[in-house]
N, C-alpha and C positions, 0 to 999 in steps of 0.2 A: 701677515696679510698677503694674499695672493696678488701677483702682478696683473695689471689690466692688459698689458701687452705680453704675448707669449715670448719665452726665452728660447724656445726650440722651434726650428723650422719644420715646415711640412714638406717631406720628400715622398711620402707614400701616395700622394695624389698624382705623382708623375709616372712611376713605374713600380712593379713589384721590387722588393729589395734584391740587391745584387747577388746574394747568395742563394736565391731560390731557383727552382727549376723553371718557373715561368719566365724569369729574366734571362736565364741561360738560353731559352728558346728564342727570345727577342734578339739576343746577341748573335746566335747562330745564323738567324735569318738575315741579319744586317751584314754579317761577314760574307755570306753567300752572295747577296746583292753587290757588295763592294767588289768581290773577286770578279764577278761578271762584268761590272762597269769598267774595271781596270783592263780586262781582256778586250772589251769592246773599244776602249780608248786606243788600242794598237792599230785600229783600222779606220780611223776618222777620215772623212771626206775632205778635200782641199777647201780652203776658205775661198768661196765664190758665191755669187748670187744664186746660182742654180742649186746650191747645197744648203741654203739658209734654213729651209724647213727641217731638214735632217739634223742640222746643228741645233736648232731650237729644241727638237725632241730630245737630243742627247743632253744638252745643258739643263733641261727641265729635270732630267734624272739626276744629274750631278747636284743640282740645287737641292732637290728633295733629300738625296742621300746625305749631303753635307750637313743640312739642317738637322736631320735625325741623328747624325753622328755627333753634332754639337750637344743635342739633348743627352745622349748616352754619356759623353765625356763629362758633362757637368754633373749629372746624376751620380755617376760613380765616384768622381772627384769629390763631391760634397759628402758622400758617405764615408769616404776614406779620411777626409779632413776631420769630421766629427768623431771618428773612431779610429784613431791612427794606428792602433796596434792590431786591428782586425786583418788577419792573414787572408781571409777569403776576399775581402775588398781589395787587398793589395794584388791578389792574383787576377781579379777581373781587370784592374787597372793595367796590369802587364799584358792581358789579352788585347785590350784596346790599343795599347802602344804597339803591339806587334802588327797591328794593321796599317801602321805608318807607311811601309814600302808600297802598298797598293795605292794609298792615297797620293803619295809622291808620284807614282807611275801615271796616274790620271792627270795630275796637274802638269807634269812634264810633258805629256803627250798633247795636252790642250795648247800649252804655250808654245810648243815646238811648231804647231800648225800655223801659228801667227808670225813666226820668226821673219819671213821674207815678204810679208804682205804689204802691198803698196797702199798709199792713202786712198786712191780711187777704188782699188779692189775692196778695201775694208768698208768704204762708204756704200758701195753697191750691195755688199754682203749684209750690212746692217739694215739697209732699206728693204731687203727682200722678205723680212719677217717681223711682225709687230712685236713678238717676244724679244728679238735681238735689239729692236729700237729702244725698248725700255732699259736695257742694260748696256747701252752704247759705251758709257764711260768705263764700265768693267771690262768690256771687250778691248777697248783701247789700252787699258792697263795690262791686259794679257800680252798685247803686242810689245809694250814697253818692257814687261818682265822677260819676254822671250829674248830680248836683246841683252838681257843681263844673264842669259844662260849660254853655255857652250853648245855646239852642235850635239845632237842627241847622244851619239856614241861616246863623245868625250864627256858629256854631262854625266852619263851613267858611270863612266870610269872614275871621274872625280868623286861622285857619291860613294862608290865602293872604296876608293882609297881614303876617303875622309874618315871612314870608320876607324882605321888604324893610323890616321894622320891627324888632321886638324881636330877632329872630335875626340880622338884619343888624348891629345894634349890637354883639351878642356877637362876631360875626365881625370887626368892626372892631377891637374890643379885642384879639382873638387876633392880628390882623395887627400891631397896634402892639407887643404883647408880643414877637412873634417877631422883629421888626425891631430891637428895642432892643439896643444894644451899650454896653459900658462900657470905658473905658481904665483899666487897672490897672498898677501898678508891681510887676514881679516880677523878683527878682534883678538889679536895676538897669536893667531895660528896661521900656518901655511895651508892654503886651500888650492887645490888643483881644479882648474876650470877649462872647459872648451873655450877656445879663443873667441867664438862668436857670442859667448855669454857675458863677456867683460863689458862693463858699462863706463861711460865717461860723463855721466850726468850727476855724479855725486855732489852734494853741497859742500863736501870737504875737499879743498884743493890738494891736500897731500894724497888723498885717495885717487883722485883723477890723475895726478902726476905719476904716482907709483904704478897705476894700472897702464898708463901710456908707455912708460919705460919698459915694463915687463912684457907688454905686447910687442913693442919694437924689437926687443931682444929676441923674442920667440920667432918672429917673422924673419929676422936676419939669418937665422939658422937654416932657412930653406931658400935663401936668395938664389943659389945656383940652379936648382931644379925649376923654380918659378921663372927664372930668366930663360931657361931653355923652353918652357911651355909658352911664354909670351913671344919669344923670338919665332917659334915654329908656327904658332897660330897666325901671327901677322905675316910671316913669310909665305904661308900657304895662300892667304888672301891676296897678297901682292902678285903671286905667280898667276893666280886665277884672273886678276884684274888685267895683267899684261896680255893674256891670251884673248880676253874679251876686247881689248883695245880701248880700255877706259882712259879718260883724261888723267885721273889720279885716284887716290884712295878715298876721296869724298864723294865721288860719283855714285857709288853703290848706296851708302847710307842716305844721301839725299834722295835717291830714287825711291828707296823703301819707305821713306817718310813723306813722299809726294811734295817735295818743296824745292825751291830754287836755291842756287848757291848765293844769289844776291840777297835773299832773305836771311840766310844764315849769317852772312857778312854784316848786314844791317843790324841784326840783333846783337851780335858780339860787339860791334862798334859802339852802339849806344850803351851797352852795359859797361864797356871799358871807360867810357867818358863819364859815367854817372855813379861811381863808387864812393865818392867823398863822403856822402851821408852815412854809409855803412862804416866808414873809418871813424866817423864821430860816434857811432854806436859802439864800436870796439873800445874807443877811449873812455867813454862814459861807463861802459860795463866794467872795464878794468878798475875804474874808481870804485864802483859799487862792490866789486869783488875784493877790493883792498890790495890790489897789485899794481906795479908800475906799468906793466904791459902784458897783454894777454898772450898765451901760447896756444899751440894747435889743440891741446887737450882741454882748453877752456871754453871751446865753442858751444858745447852742450850744457854748460854750467847753469844752474838755476840762479836767480837773483836773490841774494841773502835777504834783502829787505821786502821781497814779495810775500804775499800772504802764505802763511804755512798752516799746518794743522789738518783737520779733517775737512777735506773739500769733496767728499763723496756725494755723488748725484745718484738718486735712484734711477733705475732704467725707465720707469714710467715718466719721471720728470724729464729725462733726456729726450724721450720720444715725443712728449708733448712740446717741448721747446723746439725740436727739429720741425715738427708739423707746423707749429705756429709761424716759425721763421720762413719756412718754404711757402706757406699760404700767403704771407705778406708779400712775397715776391710775385707769385702767380697762383691762381686757384688750381690750375692744372698740376703744378708741382706739389702743392699742398694735398690735393685729393690723391695724387699718385702715392705720396709717402704714406697717407693714411691707409690706402689699399694694401701697400706692401706690408705694413704692420698687421692689419686685420687678417690678411690672407696668409700670414705666417711665411713670408719669404726669407726671414731673417733668423739666423742662429747666433745667440750671444751668450749662452749659459757659461758660467765660470766653473769648469770641472776638469778633472784629470782625464787624460786620454785623447784630448783635442790637440791638433797641430797648432803651433804658434802662428801669429800673423792674421791677416785678413784678406778677403777677396770678394769680388762680385763676379758671378758667372751667369750667362744668359742661357735660357732654355728655349731655343728658337721656335720650335713648332708650337709651343704653348704660349708664346709671346709673354714670357715671364722671365724673372731673374731669381737668383738665390744669393744671399749675402752671408758671409761667414766672418765672425770675429769673436772675440771674448770681451765681455763688458765687465769691467771691474769697478766702475763708479767714478772714474776720473773725468774731468772736463775734456782731456785728450781723447778718451774713448767716445765721448759724444761727437767730437770732430770727426773721428774715424767713421762713426755711424753715418754722419752727413756725407762724408767723402764717398763711401760705398753706395749710398742711396743715389748720389749724383751719377755714378756709373750706371746704376740700374735705370735711372731716368733717361740717360742717353740712349740705352737700348730700347726703352719704352717708346720714345718718339720715332724711332726707326722701325718699329714693329711692322708697320704696313708697307714698307718698302720691299722691293724684290730682295730675296735673301742675299744675292751677290752685291747689293748696295747697302747692306747693313754693317759692313766691316769698315774700320778706319785704322790708319797707321798709328804707330806708337806716339808720335808728337801730338796727335789730335786726341789720343785716348784719355788724357787727364783733363780735358777742357771742362766737362761737366762736374767731374768730381772735385777738382780744385775750386771751381766756381761755387759749388755747394758749401765747401769749407769756408770760402771768403764771406758769404752772406751770413753764415753762422758765426764766424769770428767777429763780424761787426756787431751782431746782436749781443754776443758775450761781452764785448767792450762797452756797449751801451748799458748793459744790465749790471756791470761790475760796480759794486757799491763803494769801493775804496781805492785810493791810488796804489796800494800794495797789490790788490787784485789785478788792476788794470796793467801795471808794469810786468806782472808775471805773464799775462796774455800777450802783450806786445813783445816780450822777450822771446816767447815761442814763435810768434809770426816773423820777427826779424831773424831768428836763427834759421827759419826756413828760407828767407830771402838770401842770407849768406850762402846757404847750401846751393841754391840754384844759380846765383849770380857770381859766386866766387869758387866754391868747392868744385862744382861741375865745370866751371871755366878752367880750372887747373887741370882737371881730368882731360878736357878737350885739348888744351895746349900741349900737354904731355903726349897724348896719343897722336896728335897731328904731326908733332916733331919727330916722334919715334918712328912713324911710318916713313917719313922722309929719309931718315938715316938708315933704316932697316933695308932700304933698296940696295945699299952698298955692302951689306953683310950683317951678321949677328952682333948684338951689342952686349957687352958684359954687364954684370950687376952694378958695378961702380958707375958706368955711364947711364944706366937706367935711373939710378938714384940721383945722379947729377941733373938729368933731365927733369925729374919729378920736383926736386927742390927749386929748380929754376922756374918751373911752371907754377908752383905754389906761391913763390914770392911775387911773381908777376900778377897772378890772379887776385892775391890778397893785398896787393900794393905794399908788400914788405911790412905788414902790420904786426906780425907776431915775433915773439922772442925766440920761439923754438918751433921747428917744423917736423913733419913725419918723413923720415928717410925711406920708410918701407911702404908708403901709400901705393906705389906701383905693384907691390906684392899683395897687400891686404884688400885692395879693391876688387871684388869678384867681377865687376862689370867688364874689366879689361880682358877677361878669360872666357867670356860668353862666345860661343862659337856660332850660334844661330843667327845673330845680328851684329853687324859691325858698328862701331862707334856708339856704344849704348851709353851715351852721355848727353849730347846736346838736345835730343828730343825732350828730356825732362825739363830743361830750362825753357825751351820753346813753349811747352804745354803750360808751364807755370805762368810765364809772362802773357801767353795768349789769354788765359782765363782772367788775369788781372786787367788786361786791356779791354776785354769784353765787359768786365764789371765796370770799368771806368766810363763806358758809353751809356750807362743807364740814364743818367740825367739828360744826355743828348737826345735820346729817343723817347724819353718820358713814358707815357702809358703804352707806347708801342713796343717797348723794350722786351718784355716777355716773349712776344710773338717773334721779334727779330732773333732773340736767343734760340728759340725753338727751331727757326729756319737754319740757323747756323749749325745746330747739332745734326739736322737732317743733311745738310750740305757736306758734313764730314764724311759721309758714306758715298758720295757721288761726285766729289770735286777734289781737285788738288788743294793744298792748304791755302795758297794765295787766293785762288778763286772762291774758296768757301767763305773767306772773310770779306773779300771785295764784293761779292754778289749779295751779301746780307748786311754787313755793317758799313761798307763803302771805303774801307781803308786798304792801302797798298802796303803789304808786309815787306816789300823790298825797299821801302823808304822808312826814315826814322820816326815819323810822327806817331804811329801806333805804339811802337816800343817805348817811346818817351812817355806816352799816356800811362802805360803799365807801370813804369818805374816811378812816376809821380805818386802813385799809391804808396810804394815803399818809402819814399821820402817823407810823406805825411806821417807815416807810422814811426819813423825815426824821430821826427820832431815831437810827437806825443811822448815817446819814450824819454827823450832828453828833458822835457819839461817836468815829467813825473819824477825822473831821477833827481833833479835839482831840488824838488820838494822834499825827497826822502833823505837826501844827504845832510 
């Protein structure tokens, strides 16, 4: 029987295929415009009221070209993801990537113009042109960004040196990670696998434990070069921060996430004080697993007493469930999801040749999105579908904002997606017919809570302390291991019998050179979405509208202002974060009750 909902997305309505002459012509025209814009950015007028109209004209060009560049990037990226071995698509991706320096040049020149601008000058400049007034927040962000840049000549020097410096060390780590193999015993035979394909969610504890020790051993073999990479990536950043005159290593990540230090402190303080329920979860889960105490490798373990067997959901059933769930929240969200399915924004077919994973990417000028994933029939796949549709809805409600006010930082990026998962998760719990099914769902939810409240906390503690020590010189692998074990024990309240000595090596996020502290924004986004969800009863029938206002505010306000102006909560205080964790506590209580029934 044919599916009612298409399994393959529609890309042909956007552009001609990337390997056609027609698309090559579009790409050539875009490159020509980009080069001209980059050249024009070298002679920008000073920021002053008398130059407001000229700047309005220039920024109109930047906005238009950036939006069209977003279209092209999404379009080519979607084709490459769906046909990952297509060399022609890979070549077009490389052509787009090669335009990066010109884009960088434009943004560097724009922000350099704002570097020394006073409050009064900026206010007069904005008031001089209606177009500037509409994007005042974005212009203020450019001034803030400028203060995170070195003077232009030094900035260009740093960018050039980074190719063979900080970015080279990041690429070195990527190469080490890509080459890592591990020998595992499967069905009586030794099988060699890429380290990224080793799983820790087997129902057999001996398999999880053997996989864990094999992976630990493999990573320890490259501890020295990974320590070099980590020391030099962090050292490069600290040198830059010193020349910028920043307070410390947290100034930059807080700036990039548009949030205050007080908010970060309040969030971690509340988390640290409210981990006891998760410790009860560990203790009960250990009992269900038949062990005295859990270890690091038991975190992803399924519950033996949970429902097993064939849990496959047809794609049509998953789509209908998502649409129904979203419609119960708000008609707009339900209608939006129906439109996304009907207009074929989504690629889910399970076939060879696709890249792994999933994503949602916007097509700015079309005011559309495209969602990529592989649907295999599991409840988790349905959750992924809801997650990515949440991202698409976020872009959808921002579609009529000026292009410069449609972007949001990493910590706010997961708001709508995690929220969508939360409302679907509650529906799955309510629809679950047996205790076995319910406890399996709750185990997944609480495993996520552990990841955000403990695992990422350990990453943050490690990275924070490493930055402090790195100021005095490079740290050897043994010291990095000691810092990591210390951070894990603190973040997990010493709950496990065994820890990962190589987590500082195996966690890719420590080696990402584009953004510093690629950790706390995940926890912020997770708890923000739970906190937003917890206010539903408080606002009653007004809640969907408040939620929509919040999503729009993510593009034109700082994190604290976005929440304060829509929901009324102060993120620098503990109240909101406590509301978020109340939901986690309720899920723990449900888990404990169900576990006692099954034991």
